[in-house]
FIKOLZA-1660 file (N, C-alpha, C; in steps of 0.1 Angstrom, whole numbers, plus 5000, padded with zeros to 4 digits):
% residues 85
   i   px   py   pz ch aa at
   1 6382 2281 0888  A  M  N
   1 6395 2285 0884  A  M CA
   1 6401 2296 0892  A  M  C
   2 6392 2307 0895  A  D  N
   2 6397 2318 0903  A  D CA
   2 6400 2314 0916  A  D  C
   3 6393 2306 0923  A  Q  N
   3 6397 2302 0936  A  Q CA
   3 6409 2294 0937  A  Q  C
   4 6413 2285 0928  A  R  N
   4 6425 2278 0927  A  R CA
   4 6437 2288 0925  A  R  C
   5 6436 2298 0917  A  L  N
   5 6445 2308 0915  A  L CA
   5 6448 2316 0928  A  L  C
   6 6437 2320 0935  A  Y  N
   6 6437 2328 0947  A  Y CA
   6 6444 2318 0957  A  Y  C
   7 6442 2305 0958  A  D  N
   7 6449 2297 0968  A  D CA
   7 6463 2297 0965  A  D  C
   8 6466 2295 0953  A  E  N
   8 6481 2294 0949  A  E CA
   8 6489 2306 0954  A  E  C
   9 6482 2317 0950  A  L  N
   9 6488 2331 0952  A  L CA
   9 6490 2333 0968  A  L  C
  10 6479 2329 0974  A  S  N
  10 6480 2331 0989  A  S CA
  10 6491 2322 0995  A  S  C
  11 6492 2310 0991  A  S  N
  11 6503 2301 0996  A  S CA
  11 6516 2306 0993  A  S  C
  12 6518 2312 0980  A  S  N
  12 6531 2318 0977  A  S CA
  12 6535 2329 0986  A  S  C
  13 6525 2338 0988  A  I  N
  13 6528 2350 0996  A  I CA
  13 6530 2346 1010  A  I  C
  14 6524 2335 1016  A  G  N
  14 6525 2330 1029  A  G CA
  14 6540 2325 1031  A  G  C
  15 6545 2317 1021  A  S  N
  15 6558 2310 1021  A  S CA
  15 6568 2321 1020  A  S  C
  16 6566 2331 1012  A  S  N
  16 6576 2341 1011  A  S CA
  16 6577 2350 1024  A  S  C
  17 6566 2352 1030  A  S  N
  17 6565 2359 1042  A  S CA
  17 6573 2351 1053  A  S  C
  18 6571 2339 1054  A  L  N
  18 6578 2329 1063  A  L CA
  18 6593 2330 1061  A  L  C
  19 6597 2329 1049  A  I  N
  19 6612 2329 1045  A  I CA
  19 6617 2343 1050  A  I  C
  20 6611 2354 1047  A  S  N
  20 6615 2367 1051  A  S CA
  20 6617 2368 1066  A  S  C
  21 6608 2362 1073  A  M  N
  21 6608 2364 1088  A  M CA
  21 6620 2354 1093  A  M  C
  22 6621 2343 1088  A  V  N
  22 6633 2335 1093  A  V CA
  22 6646 2341 1090  A  V  C
  23 6648 2346 1077  A  V  N
  23 6661 2353 1074  A  V CA
  23 6663 2365 1082  A  V  C
  24 6652 2372 1085  A  S  N
  24 6655 2384 1093  A  S CA
  24 6659 2381 1107  A  S  C
  25 6653 2371 1114  A  L  N
  25 6656 2367 1127  A  L CA
  25 6670 2361 1127  A  L  C
  26 6673 2354 1118  A  F  N
  26 6686 2347 1117  A  F CA
  26 6698 2359 1115  A  F  C
  27 6695 2369 1107  A  C  N
  27 6704 2379 1105  A  C CA
  27 6706 2388 1117  A  C  C
  28 6695 2389 1125  A  I  N
  28 6695 2397 1138  A  I CA
  28 6703 2389 1148  A  I  C
  29 6701 2376 1148  A  A  N
  29 6709 2368 1158  A  A CA
  29 6723 2368 1154  A  A  C
  30 6727 2368 1142  A  I  N
  30 6741 2368 1137  A  I CA
  30 6747 2382 1141  A  I  C
  31 6739 2392 1139  A  S  N
  31 6744 2405 1142  A  S CA
  31 6747 2407 1157  A  S  C
  32 6738 2401 1165  A  W  N
  32 6739 2403 1180  A  W CA
  32 6752 2395 1183  A  W  C
  33 6754 2384 1178  A  W  N
  33 6766 2376 1180  A  W CA
  33 6779 2384 1176  A  W  C
  34 6778 2390 1165  A  A  N
  34 6790 2397 1159  A  A CA
  34 6793 2411 1167  A  A  C
  35 6782 2416 1172  A  L  N
  35 6783 2428 1180  A  L CA
  35 6789 2426 1195  A  L  C
  36 6789 2413 1199  A  Q  N
  36 6795 2410 1212  A  Q CA
  36 6809 2414 1213  A  Q  C
  37 6816 2414 1202  A  N  N
  37 6830 2418 1202  A  N CA
  37 6833 2433 1202  A  N  C
  38 6822 2441 1200  A  L  N
  38 6823 2455 1200  A  L CA
  38 6826 2461 1214  A  L  C
  39 6836 2469 1215  A  K  N
  39 6838 2475 1228  A  K CA
  39 6830 2488 1230  A  K  C
  40 6818 2485 1236  A  L  N
  40 6808 2497 1238  A  L CA
  40 6812 2506 1250  A  L  C
  41 6822 2502 1257  A  D  N
  41 6827 2510 1269  A  D CA
  41 6835 2523 1263  A  D  C
  42 6839 2523 1251  A  L  N
  42 6845 2535 1246  A  L CA
  42 6836 2546 1242  A  L  C
  43 6823 2541 1239  A  V  N
  43 6812 2551 1235  A  V CA
  43 6802 2554 1247  A  V  C
  44 6799 2542 1254  A  I  N
  44 6789 2544 1265  A  I CA
  44 6796 2543 1278  A  I  C
  45 6791 2552 1287  A  R  N
  45 6796 2553 1300  A  R CA
  45 6794 2540 1308  A  R  C
  46 6783 2534 1308  A  Y  N
  46 6781 2521 1315  A  Y CA
  46 6774 2511 1305  A  Y  C
  47 6783 2503 1299  A  P  N
  47 6778 2494 1287  A  P CA
  47 6770 2482 1294  A  P  C
  48 6771 2479 1305  A  K  N
  48 6765 2468 1312  A  K CA
  48 6750 2472 1318  A  K  C
  49 6747 2485 1317  A  S  N
  49 6735 2490 1322  A  S CA
  49 6723 2487 1312  A  S  C
  50 6711 2487 1317  A  P  N
  50 6700 2485 1308  A  P CA
  50 6699 2493 1296  A  P  C
  51 6703 2505 1297  A  Q  N
  51 6703 2514 1284  A  Q CA
  51 6714 2509 1274  A  Q  C
  52 6726 2505 1281  A  G  N
  52 6737 2500 1272  A  G CA
  52 6733 2487 1265  A  G  C
  53 6726 2478 1272  A  R  N
  53 6722 2466 1266  A  R CA
  53 6711 2468 1256  A  R  C
  54 6702 2478 1258  A  L  N
  54 6691 2481 1249  A  L CA
  54 6697 2487 1236  A  L  C
  55 6708 2496 1237  A  L  N
  55 6715 2501 1225  A  L CA
  55 6721 2489 1218  A  L  C
  56 6727 2480 1224  A  H  N
  56 6733 2468 1218  A  H CA
  56 6722 2460 1210  A  H  C
  57 6711 2458 1216  A  L  N
  57 6700 2452 1209  A  L CA
  57 6696 2460 1197  A  L  C
  58 6693 2472 1199  A  L  N
  58 6689 2480 1188  A  L CA
  58 6699 2481 1176  A  L  C
  59 6711 2481 1179  A  L  N
  59 6722 2480 1169  A  L CA
  59 6721 2467 1162  A  L  C
  60 6719 2456 1169  A  A  N
  60 6718 2443 1163  A  A CA
  60 6705 2443 1154  A  A  C
  61 6695 2449 1158  A  I  N
  61 6682 2448 1149  A  I CA
  61 6684 2456 1137  A  I  C
  62 6691 2468 1138  A  V  N
  62 6692 2477 1126  A  V CA
  62 6703 2470 1117  A  V  C
  63 6714 2464 1122  A  L  N
  63 6723 2458 1113  A  L CA
  63 6718 2445 1107  A  L  C
  64 6710 2438 1115  A  G  N
  64 6703 2425 1110  A  G CA
  64 6693 2429 1100  A  G  C
  65 6686 2440 1101  A  H  N
  65 6675 2443 1091  A  H CA
  65 6683 2446 1078  A  H  C
  66 6694 2454 1078  A  F  N
  66 6700 2457 1066  A  F CA
  66 6706 2445 1059  A  F  C
  67 6712 2436 1066  A  V  N
  67 6718 2424 1060  A  V CA
  67 6707 2415 1055  A  V  C
  68 6696 2414 1062  A  A  N
  68 6685 2405 1058  A  A CA
  68 6679 2411 1045  A  A  C
  69 6678 2425 1045  A  G  N
  69 6672 2431 1032  A  G CA
  69 6682 2428 1020  A  G  C
  70 6694 2429 1023  A  F  N
  70 6703 2426 1011  A  F CA
  70 6702 2411 1007  A  F  C
  71 6702 2402 1016  A  L  N
  71 6701 2387 1013  A  L CA
  71 6687 2385 1006  A  L  C
  72 6676 2391 1011  A  L  N
  72 6664 2388 1004  A  L CA
  72 6663 2395 0991  A  L  C
  73 6669 2406 0989  A  D  N
  73 6670 2412 0976  A  D CA
  73 6678 2404 0966  A  D  C
  74 6689 2400 0971  A  Y  N
  74 6698 2390 0963  A  Y CA
  74 6690 2377 0959  A  Y  C
  75 6684 2371 0968  A  L  N
  75 6675 2359 0965  A  L CA
  75 6665 2363 0955  A  L  C
  76 6658 2374 0956  A  S  N
  76 6649 2378 0946  A  S CA
  76 6654 2380 0932  A  S  C
  77 6665 2387 0932  A  W  N
  77 6672 2390 0919  A  W CA
  77 6677 2377 0912  A  W  C
  78 6683 2369 0920  A  S  N
  78 6688 2356 0914  A  S CA
  78 6677 2347 0909  A  S  C
  79 6664 2348 0915  A  G  N
  79 6653 2341 0910  A  G CA
  79 6647 2348 0897  A  G  C
  80 6650 2360 0894  A  Q  N
  80 6645 2367 0883  A  Q CA
  80 6655 2365 0871  A  Q  C
  81 6667 2360 0873  A  I  N
  81 6676 2358 0862  A  I CA
  81 6671 2348 0852  A  I  C
  82 6664 2338 0857  A  R  N
  82 6659 2328 0847  A  R CA
  82 6648 2334 0837  A  R  C
  83 6642 2345 0840  A  N  N
  83 6633 2351 0832  A  N CA
  83 6641 2359 0821  A  N  C
  84 6654 2360 0822  A  M  N
  84 6662 2368 0813  A  M CA
  84 6664 2361 0800  A  M  C
  85 6665 2348 0800  A  F  N
  85 6668 2340 0787  A  F CA
  85 6656 2332 0784  A  F  C
% end
């Protein structure tokens, strides 16, 4: 019985991790796409330089991380609503 419980828990954690990774990568890609419209030349001297592109990537990662965190929290909260009643 303990082995079966361990296997189910391990499978649940694995699928949850996979969903988190996919949502995070999707949100980073969407953030990258959305940031393409940002005029970085107003803030950065050479936006097409490697440093400018790296800043663009880092901004996409940070923004995507926050959006993915919100979506995953929302998914978790909506899953816990059924325990309310």
